[in-house]
Structures are given as structure tokens and as C-alpha cells.
BAFI-3210 file (N, C-alpha, C; in Angstrom, 3 decimals, decimal comma, padded with zeros to 6 digits):
// residues 108
n [1|2|3|4|5|6|7|8|9|10|11|12|13|14|15|16|17|18|19|20|21|22|23|24|25|26|27|28|29|30|31|32|33|34|35|36|37|38|39|40|41|42|43|44|45|46|47|48|49|50|51|52|53|54|55|56|57|58|59|60|61|62|63|64|65|66|67|68|69|70|71|72|73|74|75|76|77|78|79|80|81|82|83|84|85|86|87|88|89|90|91|92|93|94|95|96|97|98|99|100|101|102|103|104|105|106|107|108]
n.u [091,578|094,152|097,465|100,568|103,091|104,310|104,725|107,247|110,691|113,364|115,511|117,062|118,222|120,646|121,145|119,231|118,244|120,623|120,753|118,646|119,538|122,037|121,040|119,035|119,904|121,880|125,422|125,056|126,727|128,315|127,887|128,573|126,992|126,533|126,327|124,658|123,605|120,708|119,498|116,434|114,195|111,394|109,709|110,054|109,874|106,993|106,288|107,116|105,305|102,920|103,184|103,627|101,000|099,361|100,430|099,492|096,781|096,368|097,019|094,442|092,578|093,679|094,216|096,196|098,222|099,524|101,526|102,505|104,905|103,371|104,741|105,687|107,460|106,615|108,738|109,008|109,230|108,100|105,914|106,978|109,373|108,124|106,447|108,532|109,614|107,600|107,331|109,877|109,688|107,366|107,561|108,191|106,035|105,639|104,843|105,364|106,231|109,239|109,436|112,547|115,620|117,855|121,280|122,054|119,223|117,800|116,069|116,720]
n.v [108,631|106,364|106,719|106,786|107,687|105,927|103,979|104,944|104,960|106,784|107,110|106,762|104,308|104,443|101,814|100,267|101,449|101,252|098,443|097,956|099,687|097,944|095,642|095,797|097,704|097,717|098,190|099,284|099,387|101,280|103,478|105,603|105,610|106,667|105,152|105,651|107,180|108,378|111,098|111,596|114,225|115,953|116,541|115,131|112,460|112,625|113,230|110,779|108,930|109,860|108,697|106,081|105,661|106,343|103,967|102,045|102,240|102,422|099,167|098,618|099,495|098,157|098,948|100,487|103,533|106,620|108,419|111,450|113,914|116,485|118,814|118,193|118,473|117,627|117,263|118,326|115,730|114,074|112,192|110,603|109,639|107,963|106,083|104,439|103,400|102,176|099,615|098,562|097,118|095,364|093,244|091,773|092,528|094,197|095,651|097,574|100,433|102,524|106,059|107,434|109,484|107,990|107,198|105,165|104,183|102,388|103,792|106,420]
n.w [109,353|109,212|110,716|108,819|109,242|111,125|109,596|108,336|108,623|110,448|109,148|105,863|103,548|100,946|100,070|099,022|096,810|095,255|094,790|093,286|091,262|090,190|089,861|087,854|085,677|082,726|082,679|085,068|087,510|086,871|087,211|089,007|091,356|094,696|097,555|100,672|103,958|104,868|106,734|107,841|107,641|109,365|107,393|105,037|106,106|106,215|103,639|102,449|104,298|103,001|100,857|101,135|102,034|099,614|097,811|099,104|098,498|096,209|095,450|096,787|094,783|092,479|090,094|087,059|087,945|087,858|089,942|091,019|092,246|094,250|092,976|090,634|087,149|084,495|081,654|078,110|076,975|078,710|078,221|076,004|076,646|079,062|077,877|076,315|078,531|079,767|077,531|077,870|080,518|080,288|079,811|082,449|083,889|085,971|089,516|090,820|089,326|089,603|088,740|088,029|088,495|086,807|085,978|084,481|083,037|080,614|078,952|078,807]
ca.u [092,322|095,098|098,843|101,028|104,342|104,659|105,630|108,131|111,700|114,002|116,596|117,146|119,836|120,505|121,699|117,985|118,347|122,021|120,807|118,002|120,040|122,951|120,334|118,220|120,309|123,199|126,070|124,704|127,863|129,573|127,334|129,009|126,139|127,224|125,577|124,846|122,608|120,344|118,891|115,017|113,389|109,887|108,689|110,550|109,059|105,634|105,962|106,997|103,986|101,731|103,163|102,704|099,223|099,186|101,142|098,315|095,215|096,532|097,096|093,064|092,063|094,338|094,218|097,513|098,088|100,466|101,676|103,485|104,854|102,971|105,599|106,280|106,947|106,901|109,263|107,994|109,300|107,527|105,169|107,859|109,974|107,400|106,326|109,690|109,850|106,816|107,733|110,803|109,362|106,074|107,677|108,549|104,798|106,172|103,564|105,458|107,392|109,558|109,616|113,264|116,733|119,203|121,776|121,998|118,029|118,085|115,008|117,237]
ca.v [107,837|106,021|107,492|106,296|107,869|104,575|102,910|105,466|105,192|107,727|107,262|105,768|103,620|104,655|100,642|099,891|102,197|100,582|097,014|098,251|100,180|097,070|094,426|096,155|098,003|097,129|099,303|100,173|099,238|101,850|104,886|106,263|105,648|106,489|104,520|106,766|106,849|109,456|111,087|112,247|115,619|115,650|116,570|114,170|111,531|113,284|113,179|109,361|108,689|110,032|107,884|104,474|105,780|105,966|102,649|101,073|102,719|101,152|097,685|097,987|099,665|097,340|099,678|101,198|104,528|107,265|109,456|112,272|115,097|117,618|119,798|117,864|119,404|116,828|117,764|117,905|114,539|112,925|110,773|109,565|108,495|106,837|105,108|103,787|102,571|101,192|098,804|098,062|096,972|094,970|091,637|091,344|092,697|094,660|095,809|099,302|101,150|104,153|106,472|108,813|109,414|106,776|107,850|103,702|103,719|102,247|104,622|107,604]
ca.w [108,637|109,917|111,061|108,342|109,943|111,740|108,130|107,822|109,519|110,955|108,040|104,618|102,964|099,503|099,644|098,625|095,263|094,448|094,758|092,095|090,036|089,804|088,876|086,735|084,319|082,232|083,476|086,814|088,537|086,693|086,792|090,127|091,988|096,058|098,648|101,915|104,906|104,786|107,843|107,080|108,251|109,374|106,430|104,472|106,675|106,208|102,359|102,338|104,660|101,989|099,654|101,780|101,774|098,141|097,299|100,104|098,141|094,934|095,962|096,868|093,618|091,455|088,681|087,125|088,380|088,014|090,892|091,039|093,389|093,721|092,349|089,731|086,508|083,437|080,733|076,943|076,385|079,451|077,761|075,025|077,485|080,004|076,936|076,255|079,933|079,648|076,641|078,465|081,269|080,189|079,825|083,449|084,794|087,463|090,243|090,716|088,115|090,028|087,797|088,952|087,569|087,113|084,736|083,470|082,375|079,124|078,172|078,855]
c.u [093,776|096,635|099,844|102,563|104,884|105,093|106,775|109,590|112,279|115,295|116,069|118,613|119,478|121,068|120,240|117,938|119,697|121,771|120,050|118,485|120,914|122,149|119,512|119,131|121,915|124,193|125,399|125,772|128,888|128,923|127,657|127,890|126,684|125,880|125,767|124,058|121,789|119,061|117,550|114,561|112,084|108,949|108,927|109,849|107,686|105,220|105,978|105,692|102,934|101,912|102,921|101,387|098,601|099,327|099,664|097,043|095,327|096,597|095,156|092,230|092,640|094,009|095,494|097,172|099,337|100,466|102,791|103,731|103,911|103,663|106,754|106,308|107,648|107,696|108,473|108,036|109,131|107,181|105,840|108,369|109,533|106,797|107,004|109,912|109,106|106,713|108,978|110,379|107,790|106,442|107,733|107,052|104,843|104,773|103,854|106,826|107,719|109,877|111,034|114,756|117,768|119,936|122,177|120,772|118,479|117,118|115,898|118,197]
c.v [107,234|106,317|106,976|106,717|106,500|103,953|103,566|105,536|106,480|108,396|106,399|105,316|103,770|102,985|100,119|100,208|101,533|099,046|096,998|098,379|098,946|096,242|094,898|096,729|097,666|098,351|099,881|100,224|100,621|103,661|105,812|106,474|105,856|106,081|105,356|106,378|108,304|110,007|112,005|112,983|115,029|115,848|115,608|112,670|111,661|112,630|111,545|108,357|108,720|108,905|106,482|104,318|105,375|104,843|101,746|100,976|101,945|100,105|097,416|098,374|098,448|097,465|100,003|102,377|105,327|108,214|109,583|113,163|116,019|118,819|119,651|118,430|118,194|117,631|117,554|116,558|113,469|111,832|109,987|108,726|107,444|106,185|103,867|102,813|101,889|099,700|098,203|096,979|095,778|093,724|091,098|092,045|093,121|095,461|097,031|099,577|102,160|104,649|107,952|108,649|108,647|107,098|106,526|103,446|103,550|103,354|105,715|107,894]
c.w [109,305|109,745|109,894|108,279|110,747|110,728|108,229|108,954|109,728|109,814|106,639|104,302|101,992|099,097|098,654|096,967|094,683|094,080|093,384|091,350|089,238|088,649|087,854|085,343|083,909|082,357|084,592|087,659|088,369|086,418|087,985|091,085|093,533|097,048|100,044|102,426|105,026|105,973|107,423|107,846|108,799|108,257|105,307|104,666|106,482|104,565|102,012|103,022|103,795|100,907|100,047|101,477|100,382|097,787|098,009|099,185|096,805|094,568|095,688|095,638|092,783|090,133|088,360|087,715|088,512|088,973|090,831|091,862|092,951|093,171|091,099|088,615|085,158|082,425|079,666|076,310|077,391|079,271|076,779|076,124|078,699|078,955|076,740|077,389|080,254|078,797|077,032|079,346|081,221|080,223|081,086|084,291|086,016|088,457|090,704|089,671|088,763|088,807|088,393|088,001|088,059|085,928|083,813|082,852|080,847|077,962|078,232|077,439]
res [m|r|c|f|l|r|e|v|g|q|s|w|t|t|a|a|n|w|h|y|v|t|r|t|f|k|g|g|k|k|c|g|y|k|v|k|e|l|q|l|t|t|g|e|r|g|c|a|a|s|h|v|m|v|w|q|r|c|c|a|w|r|k|p|v|l|v|l|e|d|d|a|r|p|t|g|t|f|a|k|t|l|s|k|a|l|k|e|v|r|r|s|s|p|h|v|l|w|l|g|y|v|q|a|a|p|w|r]
***
């Protein structure tokens, strides 16, 4: 199996997240999001590398896939919230739908 650590840098700037939040959600610029440069630990880099591997496999499969962290604990409203999010983005036919905490998300 190929080493995906080469695909992952030593750090991550949250500016990419900020760009997404402000372009995607009304009120995104007012949600208090802080842009910073994060130094990644070896464990975080390994985790990110496993994400890269899964994303590449998803592209090869060409089927919808839901990927959760191994320690994810979906709440009782997860399915309902996911359904709302999918309806919201269906018009734009995204290739990737990142599920994460965003204060300005319209389905929150």
C-alpha cells in the first residue's frame, strides 16, 4: 500500500476552512471563526493520511460514501441533520460534503 504521509504537510492553515465558511454560509463572516496556522503532530498527520487514502478510494468507487472518524458518536438527531444538509446541497451536486461544526451552517 502506498504511503499517504507524503500527501500531508507538517502544518495546516485554517484559512482554507475560513474561505469555505465565508463563501458557503450567510453570516459566515460574523461567526467568530479564527484563522490560524496549526502544527500537526505525527498522529494528526497519520490520521490525515488515512483520510487522503479514503478520499482516493471514494473517487475510484464513484459511489456515495459516508466516512466517519473511528471515535465518532453521532447524536440522536444525526440522521435528521444529515438529511437536511443533503437537501440543502443537492442543487450544487458536490463531490465532497464535509460534515463538521460550523456556527453559521443553515441546517443547524
